[in-house]
C-alpha positions in Angstrom: 0.1 0.1 0.0 2.7 2.5 1.0 4.7 1.6 -2.3 1.6 2.4 -4.4 1.3 5.8 -2.7 4.9 6.5 -3.0 5.0 5.6 -6.8 2.0 7.8 -7.6 3.3 10.8 -5.6 6.9 10.5 -7.0 5.5 10.4 -10.6 3.2 13.2 -10.2 5.4 15.7 -8.1 8.2 15.1 -10.6 6.0 15.7 -13.6 4.4 18.8 -12.2 7.7 20.2 -11.0 8.9 20.7 -14.6 6.7 23.7 -15.1 6.6 25.0 -11.6 10.7 25.2 -11.2 10.9 27.6 -14.1 10.0 30.1 -11.4 13.4 29.5 -9.8 15.6 31.2 -12.4 18.4 32.2 -10.0 18.7 28.6 -8.5 20.4 25.6 -10.0 18.0 22.8 -10.8 20.9 20.4 -10.4 20.1 21.0 -6.7 16.5 19.9 -7.1 15.8 17.1 -9.3 18.6 14.6 -8.4 17.8 15.4 -4.7 14.1 14.7 -5.2 14.7 11.5 -6.9 17.2 10.4 -4.1 14.5 11.4 -1.6 12.1 9.1 -3.3 14.7 6.4 -3.2 15.1 6.8 0.6 11.3 6.8 1.2 11.0 3.6 -0.9 13.9 1.9 1.1 12.2 2.8 4.5 9.1 0.6 3.5 10.8 -2.3 1.9 13.5 -3.3 4.5 13.0 -6.0 7.2 15.2 -4.9 10.2 15.9 -1.6 12.0 19.5 -1.1 10.9 18.7 -0.6 7.3 15.2 1.0 8.3 17.3 3.7 10.1 19.8 4.1 7.3 17.2 5.0 4.7 15.3 7.0 7.3 18.4 9.2 7.7 19.1 9.2 3.9 15.4 10.4 3.3 15.9 13.0 6.1 18.9 14.6 4.8 17.5 14.7 1.2 14.4 16.4 2.6 16.5 19.0 4.4 18.3 19.8 1.3 15.0 20.4 -0.5 13.8 22.6 2.5 17.1 24.8 2.1 16.8 24.9 -1.6 16.6 28.8 -1.6 19.8 29.4 0.4 19.7 33.1 0.2 16.3 33.3 1.9 16.9 34.0 5.7 13.4 32.7 6.5 14.1 29.4 4.8 17.4 29.1 6.5 15.8 29.3 9.8 13.1 26.8 8.9 15.5 24.5 7.5 17.7 24.6 10.7 14.8 24.0 12.9 13.7 21.1 10.8 17.2 19.6 10.9 17.5 19.9 14.6 14.1 18.7 15.6 14.0 15.7 13.2 17.5 14.5 14.1 16.8 14.7 17.8 14.0 12.4 16.9 16.2 10.1 15.0 18.6 9.9 17.9 15.8 8.6 20.0 14.9 6.1 17.4 18.5 4.9 17.2 18.4 4.4 20.9 15.2 2.4 20.7 16.7 0.2 18.1 20.0 -0.5 20.1 17.9 -1.3 23.1 15.7 -3.7 21.1 19.0 -5.4 19.7 20.4 -5.7 23.1 17.2 -7.3 24.5 16.8 -9.8 21.6 18.3 -13.2 22.2 20.2 -13.7 19.9 21.0 -10.1 19.3 19.4 -8.9 16.1 18.0 -5.9 14.5 15.3 -7.9 12.6 11.6 -6.8 13.2 10.8 -10.3 14.0 13.5 -10.4 16.8 12.2 -7.1 18.1 8.8 -8.5 18.5 10.0 -11.3 20.7 12.2 -8.8 22.5 9.3 -6.6 23.3 7.4 -9.6 24.7 10.3 -10.5 26.9 10.8 -7.0 28.1 7.1 -6.8 29.1 7.7 -9.6 31.4 11.0 -8.6 32.8 10.7 -4.9 33.0 7.4 -3.3 32.3 8.9 0.1 32.9 11.7 -0.5 30.2 9.1 -1.4 27.7 7.1 1.9 28.3 10.5 3.8 28.0 11.1 1.9 24.7 7.7 2.6 23.2 7.9 6.2 24.3 11.1 6.6 22.2 9.5 5.0 19.1 6.4 7.1 19.5 8.2 10.5 19.8 10.4 9.5 16.8 7.7 8.7 14.6 5.2 11.2 15.7 7.9 13.9 15.0 8.1 12.8 11.4 4.4 12.5 11.0 4.0 16.2 12.1 1.7 15.2 15.0 1.5 18.0 17.7 3.4 18.9 19.8 6.2 17.1 18.2 5.6 18.4 14.5 6.3 22.0 15.3 8.9 22.0 12.3 6.3 21.1 9.7 4.5 24.8 9.3 7.9 26.2 8.7 9.6 23.5 6.5 6.7 23.1 4.1 6.4 26.7 2.9 10.3 26.8 2.5 10.6 23.9 0.2 9.5 24.3 -3.4 6.0 23.2 -4.1 6.9 20.0 -5.7 9.0 19.0 -2.7 6.1 20.1 -0.4 3.8 17.9 -2.1 6.3 15.1 -1.8 6.6 15.5 1.9 3.1 15.6 2.5 2.3 12.6 0.3 5.1 10.3 1.4 7.5 11.4 4.2 4.7 12.4 6.6 3.0 9.1 5.9 6.2 7.2 7.0 5.5 8.3 10.5 2.3 6.4 10.6 4.1 3.5 8.9 6.6 3.4 11.7 3.8 3.5 14.3 2.1 0.7 12.5 5.2 -1.3 12.4 5.8 -0.9 16.2 2.4 -0.7 17.8 0.6 -3.2 15.6 3.2 -5.6 14.4 5.7 -5.8 17.3 3.8 -4.8 20.6 2.0 -7.8 22.1 -1.7 -7.2 22.8 -1.8 -6.4 26.7 -2.3 -3.6 29.1 0.7 -1.9 27.4 -0.8 -1.6 24.0 -4.1 -0.2 25.7 -2.1 2.4 27.5 -0.4 3.6 24.4 -3.5 3.4 22.4 -5.0 6.0 24.6 -2.0 8.1 24.5 -1.9 8.0 20.7 -5.6 8.9 20.5 -5.0 11.9 22.7 -2.2 13.1 20.4 -4.3 12.5 17.4 -7.3 14.4 18.9 -5.3 17.4 19.8 -3.7 17.5 16.4 -7.2 17.3 14.7 -8.5 20.2 16.6 -5.4 22.5 16.6 -4.2 21.7 13.1 -7.7 22.1 11.4 -8.6 25.2 13.3 -5.3 26.9 12.8 -5.4 25.9 8.9 -8.6 28.1 8.7 -6.8 31.3 9.8 -3.8 31.0 7.3 -3.4 33.1 4.3 -0.5 31.3 2.8 -1.5 28.3 0.7 1.6 26.2 1.9 0.9 27.2 5.5 -2.8 25.9 5.1 -1.5 22.6 3.4 0.8 22.0 6.6 -1.7 22.7 9.2 -4.2 20.7 7.3 -1.6 17.9 7.1 -1.3 18.1 10.9 -5.1 17.7 11.3 -5.5 14.8 8.8 -2.6 13.0 10.5 -4.5 13.4 13.6 -7.3 11.3 12.2 -4.9 8.6 11.3 -3.5 8.6 14.8 -7.0 8.3 16.1 -7.7 5.3 13.8 -4.4 3.7 14.7 -5.4 4.1 18.6 -8.6 2.2 18.0 -6.7 -0.9 17.2 -5.5 -1.1 21.0 -8.2 0.8 23.0 
């Protein structure tokens, strides 16, 4: 399903960029099209791997490519601030995900980054250290919620979307933000055993989703810039996805 979405979005955003990018007469398009295609390669890599090591390799590759697209207009100070904010927030989230992956590797017997091994490790951790499992799930949640743009972790999104060229903005909204949902599905549906742990985190995800629905949607109504409208609308729509995801566990 995610590969279908990525395929459609990659084709359409690249196609419609050919006319739109003529507006950037002072910028080199060599800094746009290759980076955009590499970005799609990173996004594709995230959803086809079967272990956390290569997942995070492609995740970071995707993030760096998206950063280069956000900072495309290097002479614009507003864009520079937006790109720096995006870089810092998303990489803090990535560090948390790396810590979670290392913990999962350490708990797994034998040590492995494979998703199947992580599922068994979480089951063992639920019995041996419930607090440890809660901490591990918190790391995954913050990491993926940040990329998904869910509030309060997605504060970067309303600044980064307007900064990037419109083709890149569409690519972010249609593919990269969805990978935050994909990551949550991978962890909270495929890996976490059905128990009181999943019920607790289902409630937390539901609260985050509800907050984003109201704040994102209402804020979008007061925006005048079309890209900021899209950014806050994405926050609101992602909230609906979080709410639906939470119903699996509640």
